[in-house]
N, C-alpha and C positions, 0 to 999 in steps of 0.2 A: 353608682353602684346600686343595684336593685336585687332584692331577694325575690325569687320567683315563687310567690305563694298564690299568685293569681296570674291572669294573662298579661303578656308583655308584647309591646310593639318593638320590633328590632329592625335595624338597618345595618347593612354590611356588604360583604362580598361572598358569593357562593362559588365554590369550585366543585364541579361534578367529577366523580371518579370514573375513569375509563373502565370498559368491560374487563380489561386485563388486571385492573386494580380491584376488581370485585364489584364495580358499579353497575349501573343500568345497562343491559344488553343493547337497548335501543338508543343509548346515548342521552344527552341532556333533553329534558322535556321541552315541548313546544307549546308554551302557554299562549292564550289569546286574552282579549279584554274580558271575556266572560268566564275565564277559568283561572283559578289559583291552584298551584301545585300543592297538594296536601299529602302529608306523610307523618311518620313518627320521628322522634329525635331524642337525643340525650346529651348531657353536658359531662365530659370527662371530669373527674375520675369515675363518675357513675358509668353504668353500662346500659345496654338496651333492656337487660333483665331487671335492674333495680332503680332506674331513674328515667323511665320513658316518659316523654311529653309529646304533645301533638304540635305540629308545625304546619303553617300555611305560608308559602312563598309566592310573591308576585313581583311584577316590574323587573324581571330579569330578562336578559336578551335571549330570545328563542334560539335554541340549538347551540348556544355558546357554552364552552367548557368552563369559562370563568366570566362572571358578570356581577355588577352591583345588583343588589336585591333588597327587598324589604319583606317583612312578614309578621306573623303573629306566633308566639310561642305560648302554649297552654300546658300547664303541668298535668301529669296524669293523676288520677284519683288515688289518694293514699300515699303519694310520694312526698317525701320531706322537701322543705324549701331548698332551693339551689341558688347560689350566687351567680348572677349574670352581670358581667361588667364588660365595657369595651375592651376588645382584645381576646376575649374568651372564644373558644371554638364550640360550635354546636354541630354534633355529628348527626346528619340527616340519614334516616334509615327507611327502608321499605321492609317491614317486618323487623327482623334483627340485623339485616344485611346493610352495612353502610353504603350509601350511594352518593353522598356529597358532604363537603365540609363548609360550614357557614361561619365566617369570621365576623364577630359582632363589632360594629363601630359605634352604634348609638342604641340606647335602651330607654324605653319609656313604659311606665306602668299604665295599665288600662283599667278603667272603672268597669263594674259589671255590665254597663250598657255599651262597652266598647270604645268609649271616648277616652282620650289620653288624660292621665292624671298629671297635672302640672304642679310641681312643687313651688310654693311661693318663695320668692327671693327674700331672705331675711334682711331687715333693716340693719345696716352695720353702723355702729357708733365708733368712729375712729378716734374720738377724743379720749385722752387719758390712757393711751396705750402704755404698757410697761415693758421693760426689757425682759426677754425670756432668758437671755444668757448674760453673764457678766461681761463687761466690756473687755475686749481682747487687749493684750499688751500692745503698746504702740510698736509698729513694725519699723525697721530701719527704712529710711526713705529710699525710694527707687532712684538709682543713679542713672541719670540720662547720659546718652552718648555725647561725645565731644561736639558733634555737629549740632545736636539739640541745645546744648548749653551755650554754644556760640550765638545762636539766634536769640537767646534770652539775656545776653549781656548788654549792658548799657551802650556799648559801642555800636551794636547792631540793632538795637531796638528802634522801632518807629518813633519819630519825634511827634509829640502831640501838639 
């Protein structure tokens, strides 16, 4: 879970809205290696009016209505922090008109120079763990079927 107070690197799936849904009249963009699709975006429950951010998408299939993609999400000036977690939806807009939905699958914070901020893995000390819940009452043992109990009786057990 990351709070968007600075730029974020995101990976996920982009679904472009059809013209009938209010999306781009020309259909999905046709990016190439020198071109990133740039637009504005917001994360619900915010709207284009109160939570606008910048978005640049790349590595999506040219002309595909649905495709894996990655990009950068940059908060707008003066907007409050927004929580970005895997599973959240980023509404991609051109102006205030939604043109795509981006489902976030991975989120990484970016340093001011654009490099990913990697959180150090904490050293876990697993010695001396304590029980968080009191031990449960012993359950009645599971009663095996007749066939299972037959295989465990001395008459049918393998001789060692």
